LOVO-881114 format. One line per field, with one value per residue: residue number from 1; residue in three letters; z negated, x negated, y of N, C-alpha, C in turn. Coordinates in steps of 0.2 Angstrom, whole numbers, plus 5000, padded with zeros to 4 digits. Example, Ala and Ser with C-alpha at 12.3 -4.5 7.8 and 13.67 -1.06 7.14 Angstrom:
mimar: 1 2;
marlum: Ala Ser;
npz: 4961 4965;
npx: 4934 4936;
npy: 4972 4989;
capz: 4961 4964;
capx: 4938 4932;
capy: 4978 4995;
cpz: 4961 4961;
cpx: 4934 4936;
cpy: 4984 5000;
//
This chain:
mimar: 1 2 3 4 5 6 7 8 9 10 11 12 13 14 15 16 17 18 19 20 21 22 23 24 25 26 27 28 29 30 31 32 33 34 35 36 37 38 39 40 41 42 43 44 45 46 47 48 49 50 51 52 53 54 55 56 57 58 59 60 61 62 63 64 65 66 67 68 69 70 71 72 73 74 75 76 77 78 79 80 81 82 83 84 85 86 87 88 89 90 91 92 93 94 95 96 97 98 99 100 101 102 103 104 105 106 107 108 109 110 111 112 113 114 115 116 117 118 119 120 121 122 123 124 125 126 127 128 129 130 131 132 133 134 135 136 137 138 139 140 141 142 143 144 145 146 147 148 149 150 151 152 153 154 155 156 157 158 159 160 161 162 163 164 165 166 167 168 169 170 171 172 173 174 175 176 177 178 179 180 181 182 183 184 185 186 187 188 189 190 191 192 193 194 195 196 197 198 199 200 201 202 203 204 205 206 207 208 209 210 211 212 213 214 215 216 217 218 219 220 221 222 223 224 225 226 227 228 229 230 231 232 233 234 235 236 237 238 239 240 241 242 243 244 245 246 247 248 249 250 251 252 253 254 255 256 257 258 259 260 261 262 263 264 265 266 267 268 269 270 271 272 273 274 275 276 277 278 279 280 281 282 283 284 285 286 287 288 289 290 291 292 293 294 295 296 297 298 299 300 301 302 303 304 305 306 307 308 309 310 311 312 313 314 315 316 317 318 319 320 321 322 323 324 325 326 327 328 329 330 331 332 333 334 335 336 337 338 339 340 341 342 343 344 345 346 347 348 349 350 351 352 353 354 355 356 357 358 359 360 361;
marlum: Met Arg Tyr Gly Thr Ser Glu Val Val Leu Asp Val Lys Ala Glu Asn Ile Leu Lys His Ala Arg Ile Val Gln Glu Pro Met Arg Glu Asp Ala Leu Asn Ser Arg Phe Glu Ala Val Asp Ala Arg Val Glu Gly Ser Ser Ser Ala Gly Thr Ile Asp Ile Val Ile Leu Asp Cys Ser Arg Val Val Val Asp Ile Ala Ser Arg Leu Ile Ala Tyr Leu Glu Gly Lys Gly Lys Ser Ile Asp Asn Val Tyr Ala Ile Ala Arg Cys Arg Val Thr Gly Arg Glu Ala Lys Pro Phe Lys Gly Ile Asp Thr Ile Asp Gly Arg Thr Ile Leu Ile Ser Arg Ala Ser Leu Asp Pro Ile Phe Lys Tyr Ser Cys Thr Ala Thr Ala Leu Leu Arg His Glu Pro Glu Met Met Lys Asp Val Tyr Ser Ile Phe Ile Gly Met Asp Gly Ser Asn Ser Gly Tyr Ser Lys Ile Lys Asp Met Val Asp Lys Ser Met Gln Gly Asn Glu Phe Ile Ser Leu Glu Val Leu His Gly Asp His Gly Leu Ile Asp Leu Leu Val Cys Asp Thr Ala Gly Ser Tyr His Asp Val Ser Ser Arg Leu Glu Gly Leu Ala Tyr Ala Thr Asp Ala Cys Arg Ser Ile Ile Ala Ser Thr Gly Tyr Ser Ser Arg Leu Ser Asp Ala Leu Thr Ala Leu Trp Asn Cys Ser Thr Ile Leu Arg Lys Asp Gly Ile Ile Ile Leu Met Ala Glu Cys Thr Glu Gly Leu Gly Ala Glu Ala Leu Gln Met Leu Val Glu Gly Arg Leu Ile Tyr Ser Asn Asp His His Ser Ile Asp Arg Tyr Gly Tyr Ile Asp Gly Leu Glu Tyr Leu His Ile Leu Lys Val Met Gly Glu Arg Gly Tyr Asp Ile Gly Leu Leu Thr Met Leu Pro Glu Leu Tyr Val Gly Ala Leu Gly Phe Lys Pro Phe Arg Lys Val Arg Asp Ala Leu Ala Tyr Ile Leu Gly Arg Met Gly Gln Arg His Lys Val Met Ile Val Ser Asp Ala Ser Ile Met Pro Met Arg Ala Glu Gln Ala Gly Glu;
npz: 5000 5003 4994 4992 4998 5001 5003 4993 4987 4982 4971 4969 4964 4975 4970 4962 4970 4975 4987 5001 5005 5019 5033 5048 5060 5074 5073 5081 5098 5107 5120 5118 5109 5116 5125 5117 5114 5127 5129 5120 5125 5137 5132 5127 5139 5145 5137 5133 5128 5130 5131 5118 5107 5091 5077 5064 5049 5039 5030 5021 5020 5023 5035 5043 5044 5052 5064 5068 5071 5082 5091 5093 5099 5111 5117 5119 5128 5139 5143 5135 5124 5107 5094 5080 5065 5053 5036 5023 5012 5006 5019 5031 5049 5064 5062 5057 5044 5038 5039 5025 5025 5026 5027 5038 5044 5046 5058 5076 5094 5104 5095 5086 5074 5062 5053 5040 5043 5031 5017 5005 4990 4987 4999 5005 5018 5024 5034 5047 5046 5033 5026 5029 5023 5010 5007 5004 4991 4985 4993 4990 4976 4977 4984 4975 4964 4970 4971 4958 4954 4959 4952 4954 4965 4984 4988 4989 4999 5012 5012 5009 5021 5030 5026 5029 5043 5047 5042 5051 5063 5080 5079 5089 5088 5092 5086 5078 5071 5060 5057 5047 5039 5029 5037 5045 5058 5064 5072 5082 5082 5094 5095 5093 5080 5075 5077 5070 5058 5061 5070 5063 5052 5059 5064 5052 5046 5055 5050 5038 5024 5018 5003 4990 4973 4961 4947 4945 4952 4962 4969 4984 4990 5003 5013 5006 4994 4983 4967 4968 4980 4975 4966 4974 4980 4969 4967 4979 4978 4966 4970 4972 4960 4945 4930 4916 4922 4928 4936 4945 4951 4964 4965 4970 4969 4973 4977 4967 4957 4966 4965 4959 4947 4941 4937 4929 4918 4913 4908 4898 4901 4904 4899 4900 4898 4900 4915 4921 4912 4915 4928 4927 4919 4925 4938 4955 4955 4964 4966 4955 4956 4954 4941 4936 4942 4934 4922 4924 4927 4915 4907 4912 4907 4913 4915 4918 4926 4931 4942 4944 4947 4940 4925 4909 4900 4908 4914 4903 4898 4907 4905 4910 4909 4909 4921 4927 4934 4947 4943 4929 4929 4935 4926 4915 4919 4921 4908 4901 4908 4910 4915 4926 4933 4947 4958 4966 4980 4987 5001 5009 5003 5003 5015 5020 5019 5005 5003 4994 4994 4986 4971 4955 4938;
npx: 4996 4998 4989 4988 4974 4968 4970 4977 4976 4990 4991 5001 5011 5019 5031 5035 5039 5053 5058 5050 5051 5048 5042 5042 5033 5022 5008 5008 5004 4990 4993 5007 5006 5000 5010 5020 5013 5013 5026 5028 5020 5027 5039 5033 5029 5042 5047 5055 5048 5033 5015 5002 5001 5007 5004 5012 5010 5019 5018 5005 4998 4986 4987 4997 4990 4979 4986 4990 4978 4974 4984 4982 4969 4973 4982 4974 4965 4973 4973 4980 4982 4978 4984 4987 4985 4995 4999 5007 4999 4982 4971 4960 4960 4955 4942 4945 4951 4967 4980 4990 5007 5021 5034 5049 5053 5041 5036 5035 5039 5031 5031 5025 5031 5026 5029 5033 5041 5052 5060 5070 5075 5083 5088 5091 5085 5068 5062 5057 5067 5072 5060 5057 5068 5065 5058 5067 5073 5086 5095 5089 5093 5106 5108 5101 5110 5121 5116 5113 5125 5131 5131 5125 5132 5133 5141 5139 5129 5134 5139 5127 5120 5128 5125 5111 5112 5120 5111 5100 5105 5104 5090 5076 5063 5049 5048 5038 5039 5032 5030 5024 5018 5015 5006 5000 5002 5019 5028 5031 5042 5049 5057 5069 5069 5082 5088 5081 5084 5095 5089 5078 5085 5093 5082 5076 5087 5088 5078 5082 5084 5093 5099 5102 5106 5093 5082 5069 5056 5041 5034 5028 5022 5016 5004 5005 5000 5003 5011 5025 5029 5030 5040 5050 5051 5055 5068 5074 5073 5080 5093 5094 5091 5095 5104 5094 5083 5066 5054 5040 5029 5017 5005 4992 4989 4979 4980 4986 5000 5010 5021 5027 5036 5033 5020 5021 5029 5020 5010 5016 5023 5036 5052 5062 5079 5092 5101 5109 5106 5092 5091 5098 5089 5076 5078 5077 5064 5050 5052 5060 5070 5064 5062 5075 5079 5070 5076 5089 5086 5081 5092 5099 5093 5081 5065 5051 5036 5019 5006 4991 4979 4980 4978 4981 4987 4995 5004 5010 5017 5027 5035 5032 5025 5008 4998 4982 4978 4984 4987 4989 5001 5010 5009 5015 5028 5032 5030 5040 5051 5050 5040 5044 5051 5057 5050 5055 5047 5042 5037 5032 5041 5045 5050 5058 5075 5083 5096 5110 5117 5127 5134 5125 5124;
npy: 4994 5012 5023 5038 5045 5033 5015 5002 4986 4977 4966 4955 4941 4930 4925 4935 4945 4954 4961 4969 4985 4994 5004 4997 5000 5004 5015 5032 5033 5039 5044 5046 5056 5067 5069 5075 5087 5092 5095 5105 5115 5117 5123 5134 5140 5142 5152 5167 5178 5187 5186 5183 5168 5164 5154 5145 5137 5127 5117 5111 5099 5087 5079 5087 5099 5094 5090 5103 5109 5101 5103 5117 5116 5109 5118 5129 5124 5123 5136 5145 5158 5160 5170 5173 5163 5157 5152 5143 5140 5141 5136 5129 5130 5124 5130 5142 5153 5152 5165 5172 5167 5177 5176 5174 5186 5193 5188 5187 5186 5174 5160 5146 5135 5124 5110 5097 5082 5075 5068 5077 5082 5094 5099 5088 5084 5088 5101 5113 5123 5122 5124 5137 5143 5142 5153 5162 5170 5172 5164 5152 5151 5150 5138 5129 5130 5123 5111 5106 5104 5093 5081 5068 5063 5065 5075 5089 5091 5093 5106 5113 5110 5117 5130 5130 5129 5140 5151 5149 5151 5155 5156 5154 5150 5139 5123 5111 5095 5085 5069 5057 5042 5028 5021 5030 5042 5044 5050 5065 5078 5089 5104 5117 5129 5132 5119 5110 5104 5096 5087 5081 5075 5066 5058 5053 5046 5035 5027 5022 5011 4998 4990 4978 4984 4985 4980 4984 4994 4997 5011 5019 5034 5035 5044 5056 5068 5075 5078 5082 5076 5063 5064 5066 5054 5047 5052 5048 5033 5031 5028 5015 5009 5001 5006 5009 5004 5001 5011 5013 5025 5027 5038 5048 5061 5071 5084 5090 5096 5102 5111 5126 5126 5114 5116 5127 5121 5111 5119 5125 5137 5137 5133 5120 5116 5117 5117 5128 5138 5140 5144 5156 5163 5162 5164 5156 5145 5138 5121 5119 5110 5097 5096 5095 5083 5074 5076 5071 5058 5054 5054 5044 5033 5028 5020 5027 5027 5032 5030 5037 5050 5061 5071 5064 5072 5080 5071 5065 5076 5078 5067 5054 5037 5034 5027 5019 5008 4997 4984 4985 4992 4983 4973 4979 4980 4966 4962 4969 4964 4950 4936 4930 4939 4948 4961 4976 4982 4997 5005 5021 5030 5043 5046 5037 5034 5027 5015 5009 4994 4988 4993 4993 4988;
capz: 5000 5003 4988 4994 5003 5001 5003 4988 4987 4977 4969 4966 4967 4980 4966 4958 4974 4977 4994 5002 5010 5023 5040 5053 5067 5075 5073 5087 5102 5110 5126 5116 5105 5121 5128 5113 5115 5134 5128 5116 5130 5142 5129 5127 5146 5146 5132 5136 5126 5133 5126 5114 5103 5084 5074 5057 5046 5034 5026 5022 5019 5028 5042 5046 5047 5058 5070 5070 5074 5088 5095 5095 5104 5117 5120 5122 5134 5144 5145 5131 5119 5100 5091 5073 5062 5046 5032 5016 5007 5009 5023 5037 5055 5069 5060 5054 5038 5040 5035 5021 5028 5021 5029 5045 5046 5048 5064 5082 5100 5105 5088 5085 5067 5061 5047 5039 5042 5026 5013 5001 4985 4986 5005 5008 5022 5025 5041 5047 5044 5026 5024 5030 5018 5003 5006 5003 4984 4984 4996 4986 4970 4979 4986 4969 4960 4973 4970 4951 4952 4962 4947 4957 4972 4989 4991 4991 5005 5018 5011 5010 5028 5033 5024 5033 5050 5047 5041 5056 5069 5085 5079 5094 5087 5093 5080 5078 5065 5059 5053 5045 5034 5026 5041 5050 5062 5067 5077 5082 5085 5097 5095 5091 5073 5073 5078 5067 5052 5064 5073 5057 5048 5064 5065 5046 5045 5059 5046 5032 5022 5014 4999 4983 4967 4958 4940 4944 4958 4963 4975 4986 4995 5009 5013 5002 4989 4978 4963 4971 4984 4971 4963 4980 4980 4963 4968 4984 4975 4961 4973 4972 4954 4940 4924 4912 4926 4928 4942 4944 4957 4965 4968 4969 4967 4974 4978 4961 4956 4972 4964 4953 4941 4938 4934 4923 4913 4909 4905 4893 4903 4906 4894 4904 4894 4903 4922 4922 4908 4918 4934 4925 4916 4929 4945 4957 4955 4968 4962 4949 4957 4952 4933 4936 4943 4928 4916 4926 4927 4908 4905 4915 4904 4917 4912 4923 4926 4936 4944 4947 4945 4936 4918 4905 4897 4912 4915 4897 4897 4912 4903 4913 4906 4914 4923 4931 4939 4949 4939 4923 4930 4936 4919 4911 4922 4919 4900 4899 4912 4910 4919 4932 4936 4954 4958 4973 4983 4992 5004 5013 4999 5004 5022 5022 5014 5002 5002 4990 4997 4981 4964 4950 4932;
capx: 5000 4995 4988 4985 4969 4966 4974 4976 4980 4995 4990 5008 5012 5025 5037 5037 5042 5060 5058 5045 5054 5043 5043 5038 5032 5015 5006 5009 4998 4987 4997 5013 5005 4999 5017 5023 5010 5015 5033 5027 5017 5033 5043 5030 5030 5049 5049 5056 5043 5026 5009 4999 5005 5006 5005 5014 5010 5024 5016 4997 4995 4980 4990 5000 4985 4976 4990 4990 4972 4974 4989 4979 4964 4977 4985 4968 4963 4978 4972 4984 4978 4981 4982 4987 4987 4998 5000 5010 4994 4975 4969 4956 4962 4950 4937 4947 4955 4974 4982 4996 5013 5025 5042 5051 5053 5035 5033 5040 5036 5030 5028 5026 5032 5024 5031 5033 5048 5052 5066 5070 5080 5088 5091 5092 5079 5064 5060 5055 5072 5072 5054 5058 5073 5062 5055 5072 5075 5093 5097 5087 5096 5113 5107 5100 5116 5125 5112 5114 5133 5133 5132 5124 5135 5131 5146 5137 5125 5137 5139 5120 5119 5131 5121 5105 5114 5122 5105 5095 5109 5100 5083 5074 5056 5048 5047 5035 5040 5027 5033 5019 5020 5010 5000 4998 5007 5024 5032 5031 5048 5049 5064 5069 5070 5089 5090 5076 5088 5099 5084 5075 5090 5094 5076 5075 5092 5086 5073 5085 5084 5099 5097 5106 5103 5088 5080 5062 5053 5035 5035 5022 5024 5012 4999 5007 4995 5006 5016 5031 5031 5031 5047 5055 5052 5059 5075 5076 5073 5085 5099 5095 5089 5100 5103 5089 5078 5059 5051 5033 5027 5010 5004 4985 4990 4973 4981 4989 5007 5013 5027 5026 5040 5030 5014 5023 5031 5015 5006 5020 5026 5043 5056 5068 5083 5099 5100 5111 5102 5086 5092 5100 5084 5070 5080 5074 5056 5049 5051 5065 5074 5061 5064 5082 5078 5067 5081 5094 5083 5080 5099 5101 5089 5076 5058 5047 5028 5015 5000 4989 4973 4982 4976 4986 4991 5000 5008 5014 5021 5032 5039 5030 5020 5003 4994 4977 4977 4990 4988 4992 5008 5013 5009 5020 5035 5033 5030 5047 5057 5049 5035 5047 5055 5055 5049 5056 5041 5044 5032 5035 5047 5046 5053 5063 5080 5085 5103 5112 5123 5132 5132 5122 5124;
capy: 5000 5018 5027 5045 5045 5026 5009 4998 4979 4976 4959 4952 4934 4930 4924 4941 4951 4954 4963 4975 4989 4998 5006 4993 5004 5006 5022 5035 5032 5045 5046 5049 5062 5072 5070 5080 5093 5095 5097 5111 5119 5118 5127 5141 5143 5144 5157 5174 5182 5186 5188 5178 5164 5163 5147 5145 5130 5127 5112 5111 5093 5085 5077 5092 5103 5091 5091 5110 5110 5097 5107 5123 5115 5108 5124 5133 5120 5125 5143 5149 5162 5159 5176 5172 5157 5158 5146 5144 5140 5142 5131 5131 5127 5125 5134 5149 5154 5154 5170 5170 5168 5181 5175 5174 5193 5195 5185 5188 5184 5167 5158 5139 5133 5117 5107 5090 5079 5071 5069 5083 5082 5099 5100 5081 5083 5094 5103 5120 5127 5122 5127 5145 5146 5142 5160 5167 5168 5172 5159 5146 5151 5147 5131 5125 5129 5118 5104 5104 5103 5087 5075 5061 5062 5068 5079 5096 5092 5096 5113 5115 5109 5123 5136 5130 5130 5147 5155 5148 5152 5160 5156 5150 5148 5132 5119 5104 5092 5080 5063 5053 5037 5024 5019 5035 5047 5040 5054 5072 5080 5095 5106 5124 5130 5131 5113 5106 5100 5090 5082 5078 5071 5060 5053 5049 5041 5029 5023 5020 5004 4996 4984 4978 4988 4981 4982 4987 4997 5000 5015 5023 5040 5036 5049 5062 5069 5080 5075 5084 5070 5057 5065 5065 5047 5045 5054 5043 5026 5030 5026 5008 5007 5000 5009 5006 5000 5003 5013 5016 5029 5027 5045 5050 5068 5074 5091 5093 5095 5103 5115 5130 5124 5109 5119 5131 5116 5107 5124 5128 5143 5137 5129 5118 5112 5117 5120 5135 5143 5141 5148 5163 5166 5163 5163 5150 5144 5133 5115 5118 5104 5091 5096 5093 5076 5071 5077 5066 5051 5052 5053 5037 5028 5025 5020 5030 5027 5036 5028 5043 5053 5067 5071 5061 5077 5082 5065 5065 5082 5077 5062 5048 5033 5035 5021 5020 5003 4994 4978 4987 4994 4977 4969 4982 4978 4959 4962 4971 4960 4943 4934 4927 4944 4950 4968 4979 4986 5002 5010 5027 5031 5050 5048 5031 5034 5020 5015 5004 4990 4987 4996 4988 4991;
cpz: 5000 4996 4989 4999 5005 5001 4997 4989 4981 4976 4965 4969 4971 4976 4962 4963 4976 4985 4995 5008 5013 5030 5044 5060 5068 5075 5080 5091 5105 5115 5124 5112 5111 5125 5124 5114 5122 5133 5124 5121 5135 5139 5128 5134 5148 5141 5136 5134 5129 5128 5123 5110 5095 5081 5066 5054 5040 5029 5026 5020 5025 5035 5046 5049 5052 5064 5072 5074 5081 5093 5098 5101 5111 5121 5123 5128 5140 5146 5140 5126 5112 5096 5084 5071 5055 5043 5026 5010 5010 5013 5029 5043 5061 5068 5057 5048 5040 5036 5031 5025 5023 5022 5036 5048 5048 5055 5070 5088 5100 5099 5088 5077 5067 5054 5046 5039 5036 5022 5008 4996 4986 4993 5008 5013 5023 5032 5041 5045 5036 5023 5024 5024 5011 5002 5005 4996 4982 4987 4992 4979 4971 4980 4980 4965 4963 4971 4963 4949 4955 4958 4950 4963 4977 4992 4993 4997 5011 5018 5012 5017 5032 5032 5028 5040 5051 5047 5047 5063 5074 5084 5084 5094 5089 5087 5082 5072 5065 5055 5053 5039 5032 5030 5046 5053 5065 5073 5077 5086 5087 5098 5094 5084 5071 5073 5074 5061 5055 5067 5068 5054 5053 5064 5058 5045 5049 5055 5040 5030 5017 5010 4993 4978 4964 4951 4940 4951 4957 4969 4977 4991 5001 5008 5008 4996 4984 4973 4965 4976 4980 4968 4968 4981 4975 4964 4974 4981 4970 4964 4973 4965 4949 4934 4920 4915 4925 4935 4941 4951 4958 4969 4966 4966 4968 4975 4973 4961 4962 4971 4958 4947 4937 4934 4928 4917 4909 4906 4899 4894 4904 4902 4898 4899 4897 4910 4923 4918 4912 4924 4933 4923 4920 4936 4948 4958 4959 4964 4956 4950 4954 4944 4932 4937 4937 4923 4918 4925 4919 4905 4907 4911 4908 4914 4918 4922 4932 4937 4947 4944 4940 4928 4914 4901 4901 4913 4909 4896 4902 4910 4906 4908 4911 4915 4927 4936 4940 4945 4932 4923 4931 4930 4915 4913 4919 4912 4898 4902 4912 4916 4926 4936 4943 4955 4965 4974 4988 4995 5008 5010 5000 5010 5024 5017 5012 5001 4999 4993 4993 4975 4959 4943 4927;
cpx: 4996 4995 4985 4980 4966 4971 4972 4979 4984 4995 4996 5009 5019 5032 5039 5039 5049 5060 5052 5048 5049 5045 5039 5038 5024 5014 5007 5003 4996 4991 5004 5012 5004 5005 5020 5020 5012 5022 5033 5025 5023 5037 5040 5030 5037 5051 5050 5051 5036 5021 5006 5003 5003 5008 5007 5014 5014 5023 5009 4994 4990 4982 4993 4995 4980 4979 4990 4984 4971 4979 4985 4973 4967 4979 4979 4965 4967 4978 4977 4980 4982 4979 4981 4988 4989 4999 5003 5005 4987 4973 4965 4959 4958 4945 4939 4951 4962 4976 4989 5002 5018 5032 5043 5052 5047 5032 5038 5036 5036 5027 5030 5026 5030 5025 5031 5040 5048 5059 5065 5076 5085 5091 5093 5086 5075 5062 5058 5060 5072 5066 5054 5063 5070 5058 5060 5075 5082 5097 5096 5091 5103 5113 5106 5106 5121 5122 5113 5121 5135 5134 5131 5127 5132 5135 5144 5132 5128 5138 5132 5118 5122 5128 5115 5107 5116 5116 5100 5099 5105 5093 5080 5066 5055 5045 5043 5036 5036 5029 5027 5021 5014 5004 4998 5004 5012 5027 5030 5038 5048 5056 5063 5071 5077 5091 5086 5080 5091 5094 5080 5079 5092 5088 5075 5081 5091 5081 5076 5085 5089 5097 5102 5102 5098 5086 5073 5060 5046 5035 5029 5025 5020 5006 5000 5002 4997 5011 5023 5034 5033 5038 5052 5056 5056 5067 5078 5077 5078 5092 5100 5092 5095 5099 5099 5084 5071 5057 5044 5031 5019 5009 4997 4985 4983 4974 4986 4996 5011 5019 5025 5030 5036 5024 5016 5025 5025 5010 5010 5023 5033 5046 5062 5073 5090 5098 5103 5108 5095 5086 5094 5094 5078 5072 5077 5067 5055 5048 5056 5069 5071 5062 5071 5082 5076 5072 5087 5092 5082 5087 5101 5097 5083 5069 5054 5039 5025 5008 4996 4982 4974 4980 4982 4991 4997 5006 5013 5019 5027 5037 5037 5025 5014 4999 4988 4975 4984 4992 4991 4999 5012 5014 5014 5027 5036 5033 5037 5052 5056 5044 5038 5051 5052 5055 5051 5050 5044 5039 5036 5041 5049 5049 5058 5069 5082 5093 5105 5118 5128 5129 5130 5122 5119;
cpy: 5006 5021 5033 5044 5038 5021 5005 4991 4978 4968 4957 4945 4934 4929 4930 4947 4949 4955 4968 4979 4994 4999 5001 4996 5005 5013 5025 5035 5039 5048 5049 5056 5068 5074 5076 5087 5096 5098 5104 5117 5121 5123 5134 5144 5146 5150 5164 5179 5181 5187 5182 5174 5164 5156 5148 5138 5130 5121 5111 5105 5091 5083 5082 5097 5101 5091 5098 5111 5107 5101 5113 5122 5113 5114 5129 5130 5121 5132 5147 5152 5162 5166 5175 5165 5158 5152 5148 5144 5140 5135 5133 5127 5129 5130 5141 5148 5156 5160 5168 5171 5171 5180 5176 5181 5196 5192 5187 5185 5176 5164 5150 5138 5126 5115 5100 5088 5074 5072 5075 5083 5087 5100 5093 5079 5089 5095 5110 5125 5128 5125 5135 5147 5146 5149 5165 5166 5168 5166 5152 5145 5148 5140 5127 5125 5124 5111 5102 5102 5097 5081 5068 5059 5066 5074 5086 5097 5094 5103 5116 5115 5115 5129 5136 5132 5138 5152 5155 5149 5157 5160 5151 5149 5141 5129 5113 5101 5086 5074 5058 5048 5034 5022 5024 5039 5042 5044 5061 5074 5087 5098 5114 5124 5129 5124 5108 5102 5094 5085 5078 5073 5065 5055 5049 5044 5035 5025 5021 5013 5003 4990 4984 4982 4983 4984 4985 4989 4999 5004 5019 5028 5040 5040 5055 5062 5074 5076 5077 5078 5064 5058 5065 5058 5044 5046 5049 5036 5025 5028 5019 5005 5007 5004 5005 5002 5004 5005 5016 5019 5029 5034 5048 5057 5072 5082 5094 5092 5097 5108 5119 5129 5119 5111 5123 5126 5113 5112 5127 5135 5143 5131 5127 5114 5112 5121 5127 5140 5145 5145 5155 5166 5167 5164 5157 5150 5138 5126 5114 5112 5097 5091 5093 5085 5072 5071 5071 5059 5049 5051 5046 5032 5025 5025 5022 5030 5030 5033 5034 5045 5059 5066 5068 5066 5080 5077 5065 5070 5082 5071 5055 5044 5033 5028 5023 5014 5000 4988 4979 4989 4988 4973 4972 4980 4971 4958 4964 4966 4953 4941 4931 4932 4946 4958 4970 4983 4991 5006 5016 5029 5039 5052 5042 5031 5027 5020 5008 5000 4989 4990 4991 4992 4988;
//
């Protein structure tokens, strides 16, 4: 299984494996990759705006930045001039330091937005449209209020989708959605920003895995290197986990926590006790949904562990049981559930929607 930047062998006896849920798809071939770059180039050519091109990187994970670098090299090889490269966090792209991205109102002309296609607890799916909305504080406050009012159902997501569609209406920036998983790059989706939510949701739903509810899960987030990705996996896998079940997340976290609210909590700068109180006091803070997820998981009686490089002080502050070795995590589950217990293994838990075929108590 993928553990951040490396792969680890999950030494589990066959009789202790319930199922292994994973995406069975070969990594994207070079010719397919170039065909997507050609599609981007064609959209640039067909743009009504003239002049140079701006690139905006809305996810600074290693794979997305690498795709951005390769796209820039491809476009420059076709004679295109890249003027500015912006990013939501510090990163170097093709030898240059990306400029801070200040929001959609600061860009115009021929712009290519590059993001990561994945699941997202608050929006259900992550794409360029949702990445842009995360720069709109009032919009995020409204979205978060809907999210915490769902009470475990998906009823509010249709309303959130309508908000995304309305906000992005008429937005014709070129979007490139990077879908990568446990074994590498899976796909690149080329679309306009207004249609990015629809395209990403359709692609990810095609990867959905349905199974009966289970009592224990070991889940990997693939190449993801932030704790926020692990919490997305927790939210996703909770749909197939019985009450009082055990879930252990494999998340190397070489890039840290990945959300401001998580950082504030472990540093003691944020006290999270009541959702509506928090939103009224602080407004929306990036990652506040992850604190809500942790609260809900605790109320359901889930036993949550984290196999990670993060300091144990951080892990404990967030309510996880810390693990450093896969065998220790497995031994903990079997010690709780019995030596003949069968564990559900989930790879790509941040991009493969998990669906319960029947409810379990």
